[in-house]
N, C-alpha and C positions, 0 to 999 in steps of 0.2 A: 445198659448203655447210657453214658452221660451225653450232654448236649453236644460236646465237641466231637465225640465219636459218631453221633447221629449225623452231624453236618458233613463230616468226612465221608460217611457211608453213602451220602447222596450224590457225591461228585462222580460223574461218569468216568470210567477208566478205559484206557486204550493201550494196546501194545504197540511198541515200535515195530513197524512192518518190514524194516530193511536193515542192512548192515552198512549203509552208506554213511559217509561223514555227515554229522549234523552241525548246524550253525545256529547262533543266537539270532532270533528274529529282530531283537532290539538293535544289535550291532549292524544288521543289514540296513536299518533305517536311520543310521547316523553317519552315512557316507562311507562305510567300510565294506560295502558289498554292492551287488547289483540291486536296484530297486525292484520291489515286487508289490503287487496289489495286496491289500489286507485279505487274509483268508481266515475263516473260522477255525477254532480249535477242533480237532477231530474227536476230542473227548467230550467237551462241554458245549461246543458250538459258539462260544463267546469269541469275539474278534479283539477284545481289549487285552492288555497285559503282554508281558514278554513270553516268549515260547521258543521251543526248539523247532528247527525246520530242516527238511531234506529238500535240496534244490532239484534232485532227480525225480523223487516220488511225489513232490509237492505235499509231503506230510507235515502237518503243523500241530503242535500240542503243548499246553502248559506242562511244566515238569510235574506239578501236583496232579495232573490228570493222567499221567502215564502209569501203567501197571508196573510196579517195581518187583522184579523177580526176587525170590528169597535168597538165591545164591547166584553170584556172577563170577565170570572169569575176566579179570581186568588186564588189558594189554601191558600196563606198567607194573603189574605184580603177577607174573605168570607162574610163580612157584606154587601158590595155593589159591583156592577159591575164596572169595569174600562173602560173608554172610550178612544179610540184612538184619539189623538189630536196632533197638531203641537206644539212643545215646545215654539215657539215664541209667541203663542197666550195666554200662561199662564204666567203672570208676577209676581205672588205672591209665587212661589216656591223658594227653595234655589238653584235650578239648578242641583241638584244631585239626583240620584236614591235613593229611600227610603231604599233599601236593600243593594246594593253593594257600594253605595256612589260614584259611578263613575259619571262623567258629563253626563247629559241626552242627548240622541240622538235627531236628528231633529224631529223624530216621537217617541212618548212615549204613555204610558197608564196612565190615571189620574182619581182619585176619587176626585171630587170637594167637596164632603161632608166632607171627612177626610183630604183633602189636601195631598194626597199621590200620588206620581208619581213613575213609574218604567220604566226602559229602556227595550229595546227589548230583551237583554240577560237574564234579570230576568223574562221576560215573558216565554222565551224558557226554561231556567234553573232556576226554582223557588228554593229558599232556602229550605232545608229539614225541614219538620215540627218537626221531632224528630231526635236525634243523640245519638247513643249508642257506646261509646268507653270504653270497659271494662278495658283497660290498664290505662285509665285516671281516670275513676270514675265508681263506682259500679252500678249506676242507669242511667236511660235514661234522657237526656236533651230534653226539649220541647221548641220550639220557641214561645216567647211572642212577636208577631208582632205588636208592638205599640210604639208610641213616649213617652217613659218613661225614666227618668233618673235613672241610677243604677250604683253601684260600682262593678266592676268585681272582683270576689273572687280569680281569678288566678293571675291577674297582678296588682290589686289595683287601676286601673285607672277608671275614670268616663266615662260611655257611655251614649248616649242620646236616644237610641232606640234599639229595637229588641234583647233583651237579650235571651240567652238560659238558661232555669231554671230547676233546680232539685227540685221538690216540696218536696221530702222526706227530703232533707238536707238543704233546704232554701238557695240554691246556685244559683248565677247568673253569667254567663260568656259571654264574647264576643265569637262569633262563632270561630274566629281565635284562641282564647285561649284554646278551647277544644282540638285542634290538636297540641298543643305545644309539641315539642320533650321531651322525658323523661330524656335522658342522652346525654350530648354534651360536646365538647371541645370548649373553647373560647380562644381568643388570649391574654387575660388579666391574665390567671392563668395557672399554670403548670399541674394541675390535672383536671380530669373530674368533671363536676358539674351536679347535679341531680335535677330534678323538684320536688317541694313539694307544697302542698296547704297550709301548715302551717309551718312557720319557727320556731315558738316557741318564747316565751317571751324573750326579750333581746334588746339591743341597736344595731341594725343592720345598717350597711352602705353599700351601693351598691359598688361593686368592679369595676364598669365601670363609672357611672355618679357621684359617691361619695356623693350622697344624701341619706337621711335616708330612710330605708325600714320599712313600717308599718308591724310589725311582725304578725298581725292578718290575713294578706293576703299571697298569695303564692309567690314563687320566685325560684331561683336555689341556691343550697348550695353544699359545698364540704365536702365529707365524711372524708377526711384526715385532713382538716383544719376547725375545728369546728366554727371558728369565721368568715369564709368567706361566703358571700352571694351576689347575684346579682338580680336586678329586672328582672322579666320575659321578659319584652320588651327590656331591655338593653342587656340581654344575647343573644337574638335572632336577634339583629341588624345585617344587612348585612356586616358591617365592623368589627364585633366582632366574630360572629359564623361562622364556616367553612361550615355549611349547612348539616351535616351528623348526623343522629340519631345513637347513639352508644349502645343503650340498647341491651343486649345479645351478644355484641361484646367483645372479650377478651381485657383486659387491655394491654397497651403497656409495653414492657419489660423495666426494669430499665436500664439506660445507665450508664456505668462506668465513673468514674471521668476522666478528661482530662490528669491527670498525677498521677504517684505513687511517694510517698515520699521515698527518699533513706536515707537521713539524714537531719539535721537541715538546711543545705544550698544547698542541692542537690536534684534534681527531675529527673524522666524519663517521658518526655512528649510524648503523642501518635503520635505527628507529626514528631518526630525525633528519630533516632536509638541510639543516644548516650545520656549519662547523661548530664543534664544542671546544672550549678552551678551559684549561685548568683554572679554577676560580680562587678568589681570596676568601679569607675567613669571614668577612663582614658582609659580603654581597648577597649571601643566601639566607639571611635570617628570615624566618617565618615563611619561606617559600616551600612549595610542594615538590617532593622528590619523585620523579615520574616512574621510576622502576619499582623500588621497594616501598615507596610512600612513607618512609621514616625520616626523621630529622637528621641533619648532617652531623650533629655533634662536632667532633674534632677531626672527622675523617676527610681525606682528600676528595675533591669532587670536580666535575666538569659543568660548565654553564654555556648556554648558547650565546654566540656573539651577537645575535639579532633579536632574540625573544626570550621569554622567561621559561626556559627549559633547563632542568637540572638533573644530573646523574652523579651518584657516588662513583668514584673511580672503580671501586669493586664491581658495581652494577654494570659499568660500561664493558667490563671484560667477561661478562657472563656468556658462555658459548651458546650459539644459536640452536644447536641440538645436543642433547646429552642423555646419558642413562642415569637412573637414580635408584638407590637401594629400596625406595618405597614403591616402585612400580616396575613391571617386567618389560614394558615397551619403551622405545626411545621417545623422548619428549621434545617438543618444539617450543622455543622461546617465542611468545606472542607479546606484542606491544599492547598498549592500552586500547580498550574498546571505544564505543561511542561515549560522548560526554554523559556522565551520570550513571554509566553502566558499571555494575559491580559483579564480582565473581566470588564463589565460595571455594576455599582451598579444600581439596578432597581429603587432606590429612588432618590439619588442625581445625578445620571447619570454621575458620575466621573469614569474614568478607573483606575484600580488598578491590582496589580499582587500578592497581599498577601492572607491571609486567607479570607474566605468568608462564609456567611451563605446562604445556598442554599435550595430551595424548591424542594422536590422530589415527590410531589403529582401528581396524574394524573387528578386533578380537572381542573377548568377553566384556571388556570395559566399554566397547562400542564408541570410543572417543570421549566418553563422559568422565574424564579424569583430568584434573588440573591442580597444580601446586603453585603457591605464591613463591616469590623468589627466595625467601628464607628456607622453607621446607625443600624447595627444589634444588637448593645449593648444598644440602647435607651430603657429604662425601667421605670417603675413606682414604687415608686415616683421618679420623676426626679428633681435633684437639679442643679441649675445654678447660677453663680455669679451675673447675672443681676437681680435676684429677691430673696427675703428672704424666700419665701414660697415654698413648694414642688409643682410640676406641674404634671398634669395628662392629658391623652387623654380622655376627658369626653364625647365629642360628635363629630359628623361628620360635624357640621355646619362651614361655613367659618367665620374667625375672623381676626382682624388686628393684625399683629405681633408687640409686644411692642419693639422689637429691631430694625427692618428695616422699619416699617411702612407700609408694604405691606399686602394685603389681602391674606390669605392662607387657603387652604382646610384642611391641616394637621397641627394642632396646639396642643400645650400642654397648658393647662389652669390652672389657680390658682383657687382653690375652696374657698379661703378666700377673694380675691378681684377680680377685672375684668381683671387682667393681662393675656396676652396670648403670647406665644412664638412659632413662626413658626418652624417646624422641620428643615428647612434649617439653621436657626440661632442657633438651639439647640446644634449643634456640633461645635460651635465657642466659644472661650473665649475672654475676653477683650484684652488680651495681643497679640493674634494672629489674631484678626479680620481685622486689617489693612493690614496684609500680605496675607489675604484671604487664610489662612491655618487652617485647623481644628485640634483641639487638642483632642487626645484620653484620656487625663488626666481626662476629665469629667466622664469617665466610673468609675474611681476609687472613684468619689464622692458619688456614690450610692452603690458601691460594699460592 
């Protein structure tokens, strides 16, 4: 007996005492179930680590502490019993669990007749045979546990096994697509988008990946913008969706414009107490620009009629709230802090003391996210002098930047050709690249 087998042999083992549904102890303590006090494992006595739990019998045990029978009858594969085997002894499987598609454990259950393997988690937590989600569909979905190719009616993608079927509607869905959120915010669009099983006939283009959407399948659409739609899988990507279901939640209040028009050449901006007037080219030499803190060059600007306060015309039009492709939450435009106070842009990591876009969400970022006005103003479609076509943030995959030649996780891509531009280079122009100085003028190119 080697050391590994010796250590395994020392672990106390316990049988599952009941046939009640079992739940994950960890999930219960992440707000998805009723809270319970910590109980020791019935096998080893330890209170640490994830475990399975029976709410009725108060049985709790780590999976590795449970006695695993040699043969089981699985509710999702009732044709034949499954035998406990070592994964290394079966060399003709694809190495993944038939149901959850996770890599198989060292010990698994296998049907040699159907070539079906399941991991220990799917033995303990078998997929539900039926799912009823009245908010998503009027009828019950039934698991078809077999290796059959199908096209999901919710996302339009092809699956290779285990669809959930509505026999009355001739619907087939991935399990994950049954629980897709109904109303969400995404960082590619200013309005909420809502899930639908049928987009309706039309020439639809996804607002994220920019590829065509088959209108016979489902997706997300905007009630305010009739031509805007997104693939279901694109809308719920981790770098696109903020992760909150907004059905039955009140709409956000409309935000007032950043300035009021006084006359043809004069405005009152929310960041300043005095009126601002369109300036002339000579009055602003060597002055500080309060929003982007960059020189005026030849760009139009506003200046205060009473004090030394200056804004590029582009800066004056920055929205007070906006969504940005670099962050999932809505960002608020904040004016300058206290004198001498500086901030670090969460994306480019440069320090600045001008206006900034700041996250005030209590989510994972916990409000500690801010962008300077250049990074905060990157939007789609993005136009840059290095490339003739518009650029988009279509995916989260790493690509090589066509400007600097470096691999980057955050890139803007061309949907016409293979060109990609890293976000770091997106805020440079040819004329100031050698001085390593970013130009805010590019914001005006898409405004």
